[in-house]
C-alpha positions in Angstrom: 0.0 0.0 -0.1 2.8 2.4 0.9 4.7 1.7 -2.4 1.4 2.3 -4.3 1.3 5.8 -2.9 4.8 6.7 -3.5 4.5 5.5 -7.1 1.2 7.7 -7.5 2.9 10.6 -5.8 5.9 10.3 -8.4 3.7 10.0 -11.2 1.7 13.2 -10.1 4.9 15.1 -9.7 6.2 14.1 -13.2 2.9 15.0 -14.8 3.0 18.4 -12.9 6.5 19.0 -14.1 5.5 18.1 -17.9 2.4 20.5 -17.4 4.7 23.4 -16.1 7.0 22.8 -19.1 4.4 23.2 -21.6 3.0 26.3 -20.1 6.3 27.9 -19.9 7.1 27.2 -23.5 3.8 28.6 -24.5 4.4 31.8 -22.8 8.1 32.0 -24.0 6.9 31.5 -27.4 4.4 34.3 -27.2 7.3 36.8 -26.6 6.9 40.0 -28.0 8.5 40.3 -31.2 9.1 44.1 -31.7 12.2 44.4 -33.4 13.2 44.7 -37.0 17.0 43.4 -37.2 18.9 44.3 -40.4 22.6 43.9 -41.2 25.1 46.3 -42.6 28.9 46.8 -43.0 30.4 49.1 -40.5 32.6 50.9 -43.1 29.8 51.4 -45.6 28.1 54.7 -46.4 25.0 53.0 -47.1 22.4 52.9 -44.0 19.0 51.3 -43.3 16.0 53.4 -43.3 12.5 52.1 -42.4 9.2 53.6 -42.7 5.7 52.3 -41.3 2.9 52.8 -43.5 0.1 53.5 -40.8 1.9 55.0 -37.9 -1.4 55.3 -36.0 -1.0 51.5 -35.5 2.7 51.2 -34.9 5.7 53.4 -34.9 9.5 53.1 -34.8 10.6 54.0 -31.1 14.1 53.3 -31.3 17.0 52.4 -33.7 20.2 51.1 -32.4 23.4 49.7 -33.6 25.4 46.9 -32.3 28.7 45.5 -33.5 28.9 41.9 -34.4 32.8 42.0 -34.4 35.7 44.5 -33.6 37.1 44.6 -37.0 37.0 48.1 -38.9 34.3 47.8 -41.6 32.8 44.7 -39.9 29.2 43.5 -39.6 26.9 45.9 -37.7 23.3 44.9 -36.6 20.7 47.6 -36.9 17.6 47.4 -34.6 14.5 49.2 -35.2 12.2 48.7 -32.1 8.6 49.1 -33.1 6.0 50.2 -30.7 2.2 49.3 -30.9 -0.1 52.4 -30.8 -3.5 50.7 -31.5 -4.9 47.3 -32.5 -4.4 46.8 -36.2 -2.2 45.6 -39.2 0.2 47.8 -41.1 3.5 47.4 -43.1 7.0 48.5 -42.8 9.4 49.1 -45.8 13.1 49.2 -44.9 15.5 50.5 -47.6 19.3 50.2 -47.9 20.2 53.6 -49.3 23.2 55.7 -50.0 22.5 59.1 -48.2 24.6 61.3 -50.8 22.1 60.4 -53.7 19.2 58.4 -51.9 19.9 55.2 -54.5 19.0 52.1 -52.7 20.6 48.7 -53.3 18.4 46.6 -51.0 15.2 46.6 -49.4 13.2 44.5 -46.9 9.3 44.6 -46.3 7.4 43.6 -43.0 4.0 43.0 -42.0 3.2 44.4 -38.5 0.5 43.1 -36.2 -0.6 44.9 -33.1 -3.0 43.3 -30.9 -5.5 44.6 -28.3 -2.9 44.7 -25.5 -0.4 46.7 -27.9 1.8 43.6 -28.3 3.7 43.7 -31.8 4.3 40.8 -33.9 6.4 41.5 -37.0 6.6 39.1 -40.2 9.1 39.2 -43.0 6.9 39.6 -46.2 9.6 39.8 -48.9 
């Protein structure tokens, strides 16, 4: 009888651990995806510029640069942080342009979804 209680208790603990793992994974996957990340060359005159089609729904709240390596002219990542302003869907268009003549050599397009809690989800739509 005592062995049976121990086995039932262990099974209950194992089931509780599995349920907790599924719940944690679910919320981790729902993480707010609110950044557009683009790569550039640190020595290039070109720079990324992003525009949002409907700024009533979402806007760019920050743009930051992070070096991937310490080499001169090495890769730099550009992070555009998107903030949800109201529920809806809009688009972002990013262009890799030469500021001296506004010519573009690359572009990237995104769909931006903002939910009722103003959480942002971004999908590449190239």
